[in-house]
C-alpha positions as CSV (number, residue, x, y, z in Angstrom):
1,M,8.6,-1.1,-17.4
2,A,6.2,-2.9,-15.2
3,T,6.2,-2.1,-11.5
4,F,6.1,-4.9,-9.0
5,N,3.9,-4.3,-6.0
6,P,4.1,-7.2,-3.6
7,P,0.9,-8.0,-1.6
8,K,0.8,-6.4,1.8
9,S,0.7,-9.5,4.0
10,Q,3.1,-8.6,6.8
11,G,1.9,-7.2,10.0
12,L,-1.8,-7.1,9.1
13,K,-2.8,-8.5,12.6
14,S,-0.1,-6.7,14.6
15,S,-1.1,-4.0,17.1
16,T,2.5,-2.6,17.1
17,F,3.5,-2.7,13.4
18,V,2.3,-0.2,10.7
19,Q,3.2,-0.9,7.1
20,P,5.2,1.9,5.4
21,P,4.0,3.5,2.2
22,S,4.8,1.5,-0.8
23,D,4.8,4.4,-3.3
24,R,8.6,4.8,-3.1
25,T,8.4,8.3,-1.7
26,L,10.7,7.5,1.2
27,S,14.5,7.1,0.9
28,F,16.0,4.1,2.6
29,P,17.1,6.2,5.7
30,A,13.7,7.9,5.8
31,L,12.0,4.5,5.8
32,Y,13.9,3.6,9.0
33,D,12.8,6.9,10.6
34,W,9.2,6.3,9.4
35,Q,9.2,2.9,11.1
36,G,10.7,4.3,14.2
37,E,7.9,6.8,14.4
38,H,4.9,4.6,13.4
39,S,6.0,1.2,14.8
40,H,7.9,2.5,17.8
41,D,7.0,-0.4,20.0
42,H,7.3,-3.2,17.4
43,P,10.2,-5.7,18.0
44,L,13.0,-5.4,15.5
45,F,15.7,-7.7,17.1
46,L,15.3,-10.5,19.6
47,Y,18.4,-12.2,21.0
48,E,19.7,-14.1,24.0
49,E,21.8,-11.7,26.1
50,D,22.7,-14.4,28.6
51,P,21.7,-18.0,28.9
52,G,17.9,-17.9,29.5
53,L,17.7,-14.1,29.2
54,K,16.2,-12.8,26.1
55,R,16.5,-9.1,25.0
56,T,14.2,-7.4,22.6
57,I,15.2,-4.2,20.8
58,K,12.2,-2.3,19.5
59,W,12.1,0.0,16.5
60,G,12.1,3.2,18.6
61,E,15.2,2.1,20.5
62,A,16.9,0.9,17.3
63,I,16.4,4.2,15.5
64,Q,18.0,6.1,18.4
65,G,21.0,3.7,18.1
66,F,21.1,4.2,14.3
67,H,21.2,7.9,14.7
68,R,23.9,7.7,17.4
69,A,26.1,5.5,15.2
70,T,25.6,7.9,12.3
71,R,26.7,10.9,14.3
72,Y,29.7,8.9,15.6
73,V,30.8,7.9,12.1
74,R,30.2,11.4,10.7
75,D,32.2,13.1,13.5
76,T,35.2,10.8,13.4
């Protein structure tokens, strides 16, 4: 079976984004943790909190939220 390796074209000129390894050694949850560590200050979500007020959630902050939500679901 042939393996498809897409070209690495995303984030090449970004000072805040680091491409994760593409060798499939990371599980899906581990991939999120990896991005949180290596692209901590890279924007993940941008939305309008109030009219004219934009809010950016960066990888580092999002990962903390993912872990908090996981603990909540696990404990309930």
